[in-house]
C-alpha positions in Angstrom: 86.5 79.9 68.9 88.0 77.4 66.7 91.4 77.8 65.1 89.6 77.0 62.0 87.1 80.0 62.5 89.6 82.4 63.2 92.1 81.1 60.0 88.5 82.1 58.4 88.8 85.5 60.0 92.4 85.9 58.8 91.2 85.2 55.3 88.5 87.9 55.3 91.1 90.8 56.2 92.6 93.0 54.0 96.3 92.9 54.0 96.2 96.6 55.6 93.8 95.2 58.0 96.3 92.3 59.0 99.4 94.5 59.3 97.2 97.0 61.7 96.5 94.0 64.0 100.3 93.9 64.4 100.4 97.7 65.6 100.2 98.7 69.2 99.7 102.4 70.3 99.2 104.1 73.1 95.6 105.4 74.5 96.1 108.7 73.3 95.6 107.9 69.9 92.3 106.6 70.4 88.6 108.6 70.7 87.3 108.9 74.1 90.2 109.2 76.0 91.4 112.3 78.1 94.2 112.9 75.8 92.1 113.2 72.7 92.9 116.1 70.6 96.5 116.2 72.2 97.7 113.6 69.4 98.0 115.5 66.3 101.8 116.1 66.5 102.6 112.6 67.1 100.4 111.1 64.4 102.1 113.4 61.9 105.3 112.4 63.3 104.7 108.9 63.2 103.0 108.8 60.2 99.7 107.2 61.5 96.6 108.0 60.1 93.0 108.0 61.4 92.5 104.7 59.6 95.3 103.0 60.9 94.2 103.8 64.6 90.7 102.6 63.6 92.3 99.0 62.7 95.2 98.9 65.1 95.2 95.8 67.3 95.9 97.0 70.6 96.2 99.6 73.1 99.3 100.3 75.7 98.7 102.1 78.8 94.9 102.8 79.5 93.0 101.8 82.7 89.7 102.2 84.0 86.8 100.1 83.5 84.5 102.9 82.3 87.5 104.7 80.1 88.4 100.9 78.4 84.8 100.2 77.9 83.9 103.5 76.0 87.3 103.1 73.9 86.3 99.4 73.0 82.7 100.6 72.3 83.9 103.1 69.9 86.2 100.9 68.2 84.1 98.3 67.4 81.3 100.4 66.1 84.3 101.6 63.3 85.6 97.9 62.8 84.3 96.1 59.6 84.9 92.3 61.1 84.1 93.0 64.5 87.8 92.1 66.2 88.1 93.8 69.5 91.0 95.5 70.9 93.5 94.1 73.4 94.6 96.3 76.1 97.9 96.0 78.0 99.8 97.5 80.6 102.9 97.4 82.9 101.7 95.9 86.1 105.0 94.9 87.6 104.0 94.5 91.1 100.7 95.6 91.9 98.1 97.7 90.3 96.1 100.0 92.9 97.3 97.9 95.9 101.1 97.7 95.5 103.2 95.4 96.6 107.0 95.4 97.7 109.3 95.6 94.3 110.1 92.1 92.7 113.4 92.0 94.3 112.2 92.3 97.4 109.6 89.8 96.7 112.5 87.4 95.7 114.0 87.9 99.3 110.7 86.4 100.7 111.7 83.2 99.1 107.7 82.4 99.4 106.8 81.2 96.2 103.0 80.9 97.4 103.1 84.6 98.7 104.6 85.9 95.4 101.7 84.0 93.5 98.8 85.7 95.4 100.6 89.2 95.0 100.6 88.3 91.0 96.5 86.7 91.5 95.5 90.1 93.4 97.2 92.4 90.6 95.4 90.4 87.8 92.1 90.9 89.7 92.7 94.7 90.0 93.7 95.4 86.6 91.4 92.8 85.2 88.3 94.6 86.6 90.0 97.8 85.6 89.5 96.6 81.8 93.1 95.7 81.2 93.8 91.9 79.7 97.7 91.8 79.2 100.4 92.7 81.9 104.2 93.1 81.0 105.0 90.6 83.5 107.1 88.9 85.0 110.3 90.5 84.4 112.8 87.3 84.9 116.0 88.8 83.7 119.1 87.8 85.6 120.8 90.4 87.2 124.4 90.5 88.7 125.4 94.4 88.4 123.4 96.5 91.1 124.4 99.6 89.1 121.6 98.8 86.5 118.6 100.6 87.6 116.0 97.5 86.5 117.4 95.4 89.2 114.4 96.0 91.1 112.1 94.2 88.8 114.3 91.1 89.1 114.2 88.7 91.6 118.1 88.3 91.5 121.2 86.7 90.7 120.2 82.9 90.6 118.8 81.2 87.6 117.2 78.1 89.6 115.3 80.9 91.9 114.2 83.2 89.0 112.7 80.4 87.4 110.9 79.3 90.4 109.3 83.1 91.0 108.6 83.1 87.0 106.6 80.0 87.4 104.8 81.4 90.3 103.9 85.3 88.9 102.7 83.2 85.7 100.4 81.2 88.0 99.3 84.0 89.7 98.4 86.4 86.8 96.8 83.7 84.4 95.1 81.1 86.5 94.2 77.9 84.8 91.9 79.3 82.3 91.9 82.8 81.1 88.5 82.5 79.5 86.6 81.3 82.1 88.7 83.2 85.0 87.8 86.9 83.6 89.6 88.0 86.8 93.2 86.8 85.5 95.6 88.7 83.0 97.8 87.5 80.3 101.2 87.4 81.4 104.2 88.5 79.2 107.3 87.3 80.1 110.4 90.0 79.7 113.1 90.8 78.2 114.1 88.1 75.9 116.8 87.9 76.1 119.7 88.7 78.5 118.6 92.2 79.2 119.9 92.0 82.6 123.8 91.7 81.8 124.0 95.1 80.1 128.0 96.5 80.0 128.7 98.6 82.9 125.5 98.3 84.6 124.1 101.0 82.0 120.7 101.0 80.5 119.9 99.7 77.0 123.5 98.9 76.7 125.2 96.3 74.7 125.2 92.5 76.0 127.9 90.3 74.9 128.5 86.6 76.3 129.0 83.4 74.8 126.1 81.3 73.8 126.8 78.7 76.3 126.2 81.5 78.9 123.2 82.6 77.8 121.7 79.2 77.9 123.1 78.0 81.3 122.4 81.3 83.3 120.1 83.5 81.4 117.5 81.8 79.3 116.3 79.1 82.1 114.0 81.9 83.9 112.2 82.8 80.7 111.8 79.0 79.5 110.2 78.3 83.0 108.0 81.0 82.6 106.9 79.4 79.2 106.4 76.3 80.5 104.4 77.3 83.0 101.9 78.5 79.9 103.0 82.4 79.8 101.1 83.7 76.9 103.4 86.4 75.5 107.0 87.4 75.3 108.5 90.8 74.8 111.7 91.1 73.1 114.7 93.2 75.0 116.4 95.9 73.8 119.7 94.9 73.8 121.9 93.0 71.2 122.1 89.4 71.6 125.3 88.0 69.9 125.9 91.3 68.2 122.2 91.3 67.1 119.5 93.1 68.6 117.0 91.1 70.1 114.2 92.5 68.2 115.8 91.5 64.9 117.2 88.3 65.9 116.0 85.6 64.0 118.2 83.0 65.7 117.2 84.0 69.4 113.2 84.4 68.3 112.5 81.9 65.3 115.3 79.3 66.2 115.3 79.3 70.2 112.0 80.5 71.2 109.8 79.4 68.5 111.5 76.3 66.8 113.6 74.7 69.7 111.2 75.6 72.5 108.0 75.1 70.5 106.5 78.7 71.8 103.6 79.7 69.4 102.4 82.5 71.5 102.6 86.4 70.7 105.8 87.9 70.6 105.7 91.9 71.1 108.7 94.2 70.8 109.4 96.7 74.0 108.9 100.2 73.0 110.2 101.4 69.8 112.7 98.8 70.2 111.9 97.6 66.4 113.0 101.3 65.2 116.1 101.2 67.3 117.6 98.7 65.3 118.5 101.8 63.0 120.5 103.3 65.7 122.3 100.1 66.8 123.2 99.9 63.3 121.5 96.6 62.2 118.9 98.1 59.8 119.6 101.2 57.4 116.0 102.3 57.7 112.2 101.7 59.1 111.8 99.2 55.8 114.6 97.1 56.8 113.7 97.1 60.2 110.4 95.8 59.7 111.9 93.0 57.3 114.4 91.9 60.0 111.6 92.2 62.5 108.9 90.3 60.9 111.4 87.4 60.0 112.4 87.2 63.1 108.9 86.3 64.4 107.8 89.8 66.2 104.3 89.9 66.1 103.1 93.1 67.4 105.1 96.6 67.0 104.8 98.8 69.9 104.9 102.6 69.6 106.5 102.9 65.9 104.9 102.4 62.7 107.4 100.3 60.7 105.3 97.6 60.0 102.5 99.5 59.1 104.6 101.6 56.4 106.4 99.0 55.0 104.9 95.6 55.4 102.6 95.9 52.5 105.1 97.1 49.8 107.6 94.3 51.2 105.0 91.8 50.5 103.8 92.8 47.3 107.6 93.0 46.0 107.9 89.2 47.4 110.7 90.3 49.7 108.4 89.2 52.7 106.0 85.9 52.7 102.5 87.3 53.5 102.2 83.6 55.2 104.4 85.4 57.9 101.8 88.3 58.7 99.1 85.5 58.7 101.0 83.8 61.3 101.2 86.8 63.4 97.8 87.8 62.9 96.6 84.5 63.9 98.7 84.1 67.1 97.2 88.0 68.1 93.6 86.2 67.6 94.0 83.1 69.3 95.0 85.1 72.4 92.2 87.4 72.3 90.2 84.6 71.8 91.8 82.6 74.9 91.1 86.0 77.0 87.0 85.5 75.4 87.2 88.8 74.1 85.3 87.3 70.8 82.5 86.6 73.2 82.4 89.8 75.6 84.8 92.5 74.2 84.5 94.2 77.5 85.8 91.1 79.5 86.5 91.9 83.2 85.7 95.8 83.1 83.5 96.5 85.6 83.0 99.9 87.4 81.0 98.9 90.2 83.3 95.9 91.1 86.3 98.4 90.4 85.2 100.5 93.4 84.9 97.2 95.4 88.1 95.5 94.4 90.7 98.0 94.1 92.9 98.6 97.4 90.6 96.5 99.2 91.6 95.7 103.1 91.9 92.0 101.7 94.4 93.1 99.2 96.4 95.8 101.7 96.5 92.9 104.1 98.5 90.7 101.4 100.7 93.6 100.8 101.4 93.9 104.3 102.2 90.4 104.7 104.7 90.4 101.6 106.2 93.3 103.0 107.0 91.9 106.2 108.6 88.6 104.7 110.2 91.0 102.2 112.5 92.8 104.6 115.7 91.4 105.3 117.7 92.0 108.5 121.2 92.4 107.5 122.8 93.2 111.2 121.5 93.0 114.5 124.6 93.5 117.0 123.8 93.4 120.7 120.3 92.2 119.4 119.4 95.9 119.7 116.2 95.2 117.3 113.3 94.6 118.3 113.3 97.9 120.3 112.2 97.7 123.6 108.7 99.0 124.6 109.9 101.0 127.4 112.6 103.0 125.4 112.0 106.5 124.0 112.9 106.2 120.1 114.2 109.2 117.8 113.0 108.3 114.2 115.1 110.5 111.8 115.8 110.5 107.9 114.6 111.7 104.8 112.2 108.3 104.7 110.7 108.7 108.6 107.7 110.3 107.1 108.3 109.5 103.3 105.2 108.5 101.1 107.9 107.5 98.1 108.1 103.6 99.2 106.2 102.4 96.5 109.2 102.1 93.7 109.4 103.2 90.1 106.9 101.1 88.7 103.7 101.6 90.8 100.9 101.4 88.0 98.2 103.2 89.4 99.2 103.1 93.1 99.1 106.4 94.8 102.2 107.4 97.1 99.7 109.4 99.4 97.9 106.2 100.3 101.1 104.2 101.5 101.7 103.8 105.2 104.3 106.0 106.3 107.1 104.5 108.7 106.6 107.3 111.1 102.8 107.2 110.9 103.0 103.5 111.9 105.1 103.8 114.6 103.3 106.6 116.2 100.2 104.4 115.8 102.0 101.8 117.7 103.6 103.6 120.7 102.4 105.5 124.0 102.1 108.9 123.2 105.4 111.2 123.5 107.5 107.8 122.9 108.4 108.4 119.2 110.3 111.5 118.4 110.5 112.4 114.6 112.9 114.9 112.7 113.9 114.6 108.8 117.6 115.3 109.4 118.3 115.5 105.9 116.8 115.3 102.6 117.6 112.6 99.9 120.4 114.5 98.7 121.3 117.5 101.1 121.5 118.4 104.8 120.8 122.1 106.1 122.4 123.2 109.1 118.7 123.4 110.4 118.3 119.9 109.7 120.8 118.6 111.3 120.5 120.6 114.3 117.0 119.5 114.7 118.0 116.1 114.3 120.6 116.2 116.9 118.3 117.9 119.6 115.6 115.1 118.8 118.2 112.4 118.8 119.5 113.9 122.4 116.2 113.0 124.0 115.8 109.6 123.0 117.2 106.2 124.3 117.5 104.9 120.6 117.9 106.3 117.2 116.2 104.6 114.1 117.6 105.8 110.8 115.0 105.9 108.0 117.4 106.3 104.8 117.7 105.3 101.1 117.2 106.2 97.5 114.3 108.1 96.0 112.5 106.0 93.3 113.9 108.0 90.7 117.1 106.7 91.4 116.6 103.2 90.7 114.1 101.9 87.8 114.1 102.1 83.9 117.0 104.8 83.1 118.1 104.6 86.9 121.7 103.3 86.4 124.4 104.6 88.5 128.0 104.6 88.9 128.1 105.3 92.7 125.5 102.9 94.6 126.5 104.3 98.1 124.1 106.3 100.0 124.2 110.1 99.2 126.6 111.9 101.0 124.1 114.2 102.7 122.7 110.9 104.6 126.1 109.4 105.3 127.2 112.8 106.9 123.5 112.4 109.1 124.9 108.9 110.3 128.3 110.7 111.0 126.9 113.2 113.2 124.3 110.9 115.0 127.1 108.6 115.8 128.9 110.9 118.0 126.0 110.9 120.4 127.1 107.3 121.4 123.7 105.9 121.7 122.3 102.7 120.1 121.7 103.3 116.3 119.3 101.3 114.1 118.9 102.1 110.6 116.0 101.0 107.7 116.8 101.3 104.6 114.5 101.8 101.4 116.1 101.5 97.9 115.9 99.7 94.7 119.1 97.9 94.5 121.9 96.6 96.4 124.0 99.2 97.5 127.5 99.8 98.6 126.7 100.0 102.1 130.1 101.4 103.8 129.8 104.5 105.7 126.6 102.7 106.9 126.6 98.9 108.0 130.0 99.6 109.9 128.4 102.5 112.0 124.9 101.3 113.0 124.4 98.6 115.2 121.3 97.1 113.3 120.4 97.3 109.8 117.1 96.6 108.2 116.8 96.2 104.4 113.4 97.3 103.4 113.6 97.8 99.6 110.6 99.7 98.5 107.9 98.0 100.3 104.8 98.6 98.8 101.4 100.3 99.9 101.5 98.9 103.6 105.4 98.9 103.7 105.3 101.6 106.7 103.0 99.1 108.7 105.0 96.0 108.1 108.3 97.6 109.2 107.0 99.2 112.1 105.8 95.7 113.3 109.2 94.1 112.5 111.2 97.2 114.5 109.0 96.4 117.7 109.1 92.7 117.7 105.8 91.9 116.6 107.0 90.1 113.8 110.2 88.2 113.2 112.0 88.8 110.0 112.4 86.1 107.8 113.8 87.0 104.6 117.1 86.5 102.6 119.0 88.3 99.7 118.7 87.1 96.3 121.5 89.6 95.3 125.0 89.8 96.8 125.8 93.3 98.2 129.2 94.3 97.3 132.0 95.6 99.1 132.2 98.3 96.6 131.3 99.3 93.0 134.8 98.3 91.9 134.2 94.6 92.7 130.9 94.5 90.2 129.9 91.9 89.1 130.0 90.0 92.4 128.0 87.3 92.7 128.2 83.5 94.5 127.5 81.1 91.7 131.3 82.3 90.2 133.7 80.0 88.5 137.2 79.1 89.8 140.1 80.4 88.4 143.7 78.6 87.9 145.2 80.8 90.4 142.6 81.1 93.3 142.7 82.9 96.5 143.5 81.0 99.6 142.0 82.5 102.5 144.7 81.8 104.6 147.6 83.4 102.3 146.2 86.8 101.7 149.4 88.3 101.4 150.1 86.2 98.2 150.4 88.7 95.2 150.4 86.3 92.2 147.0 85.1 92.4 143.0 86.2 91.3 142.5 88.9 94.1 142.3 92.5 94.7 145.0 94.2 96.6 142.8 96.4 98.1 139.6 94.5 98.6 138.4 91.3 99.5 137.2 88.9 96.7 134.0 88.2 98.4 131.2 90.1 98.7 130.2 92.2 101.7 126.7 90.0 102.2 126.4 87.0 100.4 123.7 85.5 98.4 120.7 83.9 100.7 122.0 86.0 103.8 119.5 87.2 106.7 119.3 87.4 110.1 116.4 86.5 112.7 115.6 87.7 116.0 116.1 83.9 117.0 118.7 81.7 116.7 119.0 78.4 114.5 121.6 75.6 115.0 122.2 73.0 112.2 123.0 69.3 113.3 125.3 67.1 111.2 124.9 67.0 107.4 123.6 63.6 106.2 123.9 62.0 102.8 121.7 58.7 102.0 124.8 57.5 100.0 128.2 58.3 98.7 127.0 57.6 95.0 124.1 58.9 93.0 122.6 57.4 89.4 120.5 58.0 87.2 118.0 55.5 88.8 118.7 56.3 92.2 118.6 59.9 93.6 120.5 61.1 96.8 119.0 62.1 99.9 120.6 64.9 101.5 119.2 65.9 105.4 120.1 67.9 108.1 118.4 68.8 111.7 118.1 72.6 112.4 116.9 73.5 116.1 115.8 76.8 116.6 117.6 77.8 120.1 116.2 80.9 120.6 113.2 82.4 122.7 110.9 83.0 119.9 108.9 81.6 116.8 111.2 81.9 113.5 111.4 80.8 110.1 114.9 79.2 108.5 115.5 79.2 105.1 117.7 76.1 104.5 119.7 76.2 101.1 121.0 73.2 99.2 124.1 74.2 97.0 126.0 71.8 94.3 129.5 72.0 92.9 130.5 69.8 90.0 134.2 69.3 90.9 135.4 68.6 87.5 133.5 69.3 84.0 133.7 69.7 80.2 133.5 73.4 80.8 134.2 74.8 84.3 131.5 74.8 86.5 130.5 77.4 89.4 131.7 77.4 92.8 128.4 76.3 93.7 124.5 76.4 92.7 121.5 76.7 94.3 119.4 73.4 93.7 116.8 73.7 96.4 115.5 75.2 99.5 113.3 74.5 102.5 111.8 77.2 105.1 111.3 75.6 108.2 108.9 77.4 110.5 109.9 76.4 114.2 109.0 77.4 117.7 111.2 77.8 120.4 113.1 74.8 121.2 111.7 73.1 118.0 113.7 70.9 115.6 112.9 69.6 112.1 114.6 68.0 109.7 115.3 69.6 106.3 115.3 67.1 103.3 116.4 67.5 100.0 116.5 64.9 96.8 119.2 65.6 94.5 118.6 63.5 91.4 120.6 63.2 88.3 118.7 65.6 86.4 119.8 68.4 88.5 123.4 67.8 87.7 123.3 68.5 84.0 124.6 71.3 82.2 125.5 72.8 78.9 128.7 71.1 77.4 131.2 73.0 75.0 129.2 71.7 72.0 125.9 72.9 74.0 124.6 69.3 74.5 123.0 69.3 78.0 124.0 66.5 80.0 125.9 65.3 83.2 129.3 63.9 83.9 130.1 61.2 86.2 132.4 62.0 88.8 133.0 63.9 92.0 130.4 66.4 93.4 130.1 68.7 96.2 126.9 69.3 98.3 126.7 72.6 100.6 123.8 73.2 103.4 123.4 76.1 105.1 121.6 79.5 106.1 123.3 81.1 103.0 125.6 80.8 100.1 128.6 81.1 102.4 128.1 79.4 106.0 127.6 75.9 104.8 128.5 72.3 105.8 130.0 70.1 103.3 130.1 66.7 102.2 130.9 64.9 98.8 129.4 62.3 96.7 130.0 60.9 93.1 127.5 60.6 89.9 128.2 57.2 88.7 
């Protein structure tokens, strides 16, 4: 449908019909859903009438091909102009087939596989009738106390941007109208939602505009440059103004500066939350501020419905703003092909064929295998020998709570448990299982059983972690250690003086004291998804060589937070060789550096780096610099090494980070094989936001670092001429 036809359609709409297009309600409000008849209270409380529901433009949270077909059919039978509904959902890391949480996917450093996971999630969702996913979440995060760390790909703006692009490509494909088994993507949360004070959910965000532009905005921009169709506002303030009513952010940066002309949607009730923030006196003012900021769809509050008509009639709001918003929504519906086929993608038979298929589960398995990070392996305890009797002990030994907080319609009972997977792979009688403790408690009987089981084994594998409710939205924590019961279990089993390995299930980087120092090997599994148990069993038994690398630093303790690799220097930096000095920037009870650095991860093989080489000592805008290093697999099995390139601008108009990731190469090497990792550094990569917010590079000295993580690197210098 041409824009002219859509514009004509807007002209035919009454003001009330236009405003109703801006309203998003949950499926419960619509006839034909399972909750029909249960919404009288919410309708009265929100002041929503049946006529408003009948004219509303989109639905949140309904899935199932036949259910969506039924609601769409009923809706269209009552629609004066035949404008179809949009169906949206939180498809974060899988629909029915659940992939590892996004933080884990980031640790794979595998952009192609990340894109494939989004493509599969889109296919399963689309055949179930969904049109839009509220993903990817690209919020940069530096504080693991925040529960929604699990939804991000980490602390680095460059890497987050690459994953943002990959997810958008996977969800959307190249043409939504011609590819009905894709979804429109909605990048979130705009902006800086990942930087709440104290790591507390929904809390204040306060930073300079330069920091906002330098660290937090790039990943959103990357998603939009890839063609992302929608943007969701964040709950937090940006420069003292709630994002949902922030004209400078939404109109100034997003629309005017970046040229985004897609749909902007509020997060759940965030429009009305401007009142609690103290940025709006009432619903009327909240509606006024949000429409002026450019928010097109109001999710689950009725401020627009109740007040925009009156604001327009009193000339406080120009009706052209509503027309723009409606036109953007209609364009998206047209891009999805809904005017041609309102039931786009929804197919009950195809749904039964596609959802949780073997093909999709195989990709979930591969991604779980590539997302699990080996953090410690003293004495090469892992992989476990096939002749060893293994005691698997801990609350996650046979737990199906491995999908994570946002698991859409994934079913825990479908998840492959670690204990079950190991039993299938080991000879009868070789695996012994005991719960040992619950997540937060340990009975004397549980401990007795665990100790008896462990005494019969040659090696102990602990399956520990957080349950899914300990992270995710609303899951902020001040104490990010393992629960005391599990730490006590570790201490008790340590007394047996047997080899001790641990597998960790969690949604955030943890304070690992009491665990890392007591076990011989540690595998970070995160929440690994539907096939997690199978992938982890194959890593433990050596069928798969782990290759993942951390995309968030692990702190020494919660008192260090935020701790991240790309920090600034200070005027009194700590000299590592003079740690006794007092009047320098340091803690007196903790190292400055994280326990485990960004980019860190071990393998079952070993890699040796050759000499770092630069093609020149100078770089110009016309002549880039080639950086190379030879890497050799010196172990006895094939493995993947992720070679990372970091840059430091030694002197700037404003201080620059100690190092910044600018590239990486994943080398798959057979035993004894060597390969060269080659990087090209350009002048464009050296640009940054100056004190006046101009974006440019400065001539002068730079340092380049190359290595297996952000800490253990070789260094060379060059100059930008």
